[in-house]
N, C-alpha and C positions, 0 to 999 in steps of 0.2 A: 504493500500500500504506500510506502514512503515515496517511491518515484512519482505516484499520482499526485500526492500532496506537493511535492517539489515542483512538478510541472504546473500545477494550479497556482502556486505562489509566484512562479516565474511569469505566468500569463498576466496575473494581476499587477505585477511590477511593471511589465512592459506596457500594459494598458494605461497605468498611471502615468508613465513617462510620456506616452502618446498624447494624453489629455493635457499634460503640463506644457508640452512643446507645441501644441496646436496654435496656429496663428491665422488671423483673418486676412483675406486678400485686400489689396489696395484697389480703389476704383477710380475711374477717370483715365484719360489718355496721358501716358507717361512720356517723358523725353529723356534722351541720353545726355548726361552732363559730365564734362571732364573737369576735375578739380586737382589742385596740388595739395596733397596731404603729407605732412612730415617730409617735404621735399620731393615727394614722388607723385607722378601723375596717376590719378585714379579715375576710372570711368565707371559711372553708376547711373541707375535709373531713378529719376525723380518724379513723384506724382503730384498733381495739383493740390494746393491747400486752400482752405476757405480764406478769403482776403479779409482785411480789416473792415469792421462794420460798426455802426452806431445807430441804435434804435431806442425807443422809449418803452419802459415796461408798465405793468399794471399799477405801479406805485408812483408813476410819473418821473421815474429816475432813468437817466441815460444808461444803457447797457451796451458794452463794447466787447470785443474779443478778449480784453484783459480780464473780464469777469469769468472767463472760462479757461484761464491759465491753469495748466496742470490738471484740467478736468476732461473726462470723457463726457460727451453729451449726445443726446438724441434730439433731432430737430424735425419739425413738420410745419405745414402750412394749412390754414383754416380760416373761417370767418364765423363770427358769433351767430349770425342769422342763417347759416348754412342749413338747408332743408334736406340734404341728402346724406353724405358719408361722414360729415364732421361729428355728429353725436356718437356714431359707432367708434370713430377714431379716438375721441376723447375718453370714451369708456375704456378702451383698450390702453390708452396712454396712462390712465389712472392706475392700471395694474402695474405699469412700469414705475410710476411715482411711488406707489405703496411699497414696491420691492426695494427702492433705493432712497427713499426720502430721508433716511438717517445716515446716508453715505457721504463722506467728505469729498469723494472724487467723481461723482456722477451727477449730471444736471440735465434738464430738459429745456429746450428753447422752441416755443411755438410762435410763428409769425402770422399775424392777420394779413389777409390779402384785400381787406375792405377797410382801409385806414380812415375813410371818411366817417363811417359809422362806429368803428371799433376804437374809440378813444381809450385812454388809460382808465377812465372811470368805468366804461363798459367792460373792459377786460378784467378789472378788479372784481366787478360783480360776477362775471363769468367764472373767475377763479374761486370766488367765495361760494358760489352755487355748487361747485364740485368738491368743496372742502379742502382746497389747496391752500396751504399756509407756508410761510417762510420763503427762502430764496432759491430753493431747489428747482422749482418749475417757473420759468420766466415766460410771460406772455408779452409780446412786443408789437408795437405799431411804429409807423414812421412814414417816410416818403414812399409813395406808392411805387415809383419806378425803381427805387433802390431795393425794395422788397422783391419785386418781380425779377430784377436782375440777379440778385444773389440766389434766388430760388432756381431760376432756369439755367443760369450760366455757371453756377458754382456748386449748388447742392444737387443739380441735375434732375430737378422735378418741375412739373408744370405748375405755374402760378400766374394767372392772368384774369383780366376782366373779359367777360363774354356775355353779351346781352341775350344770347340764345340759350344759355345754360340755366338750370334751376338756381334761383337766388342771384343770378347775374354774374357769377364768377365760376371759373373752372380751375381745379387744382388737383394735384396728385394726392393719392391716399397713402403715400409712402412715409414711413418713419426712416430717417437717415442717421446712421451711427457715425460719429466723428471722434477721432482719437485725440490725444493730447497735443499732437503736432498739427491739428486741424486738417487731417486727411480723412476722406470718406473711406470707411472700412466695411460698410454694409448697408443694404437697402431692404426694407421689409414691408409687407403688405399690412398697413395699419388698420385695415378694415376687417382683418380676420384674427381669431384667437391663435391660430397656428403661426401666423407671421409675428404676432406679439411675443409668443413663447420662444420663438427662434431668436428674436431680438434680445430677450432677457438672457438666454443662453450665451449669445455672442458677446453681450456686455461683460459677462463673467470671463469669457475667453480673453477678451481684450484687456481686462483688468489684470489678468495673470501675466500679460506681456510686460507690465510695469513693476512686477514684484522682484 
């Protein structure tokens, strides 16, 4: 029987190593960059990073990339009066919030795509209605074109005004996972429980990269 137990122990050990060593992919188009490191020429691939931004949160305070320094965060796009997928997305994002609301290194950043209606006061009421407290989950508004630009050109999701769409806007149902260096490391269907569960799993995988 000893060989069987030995084999089982070896399998568990290898499985544990595999889980620990697992890393998420980088998303977006990479480019090859040549650098001089310690006097030597090194060629490596670089992936796009989320650029500097400044929006206003539900408390009327400016929120910038500095508020997410050394943080993993999940981002999405919505609007308060959305009659279609937003209520489902927010219910699922609440699951993420509950899982990490006491964590020092995980944040959520939700951008409204209807800044005319979704003032800081409206966003504060929205957050209160969901029971969201503290600074873990930021709801932000700001310049419409800047919101659309960062969504479509950097987070790689749809976010725009569309008079033919329900509610007058069209946006992606994706939850986007960002690492501490501001790279996209995953995209998930925020309208499904399966997508939300995979996001939570991958947040844990990403956190282990920084241990």
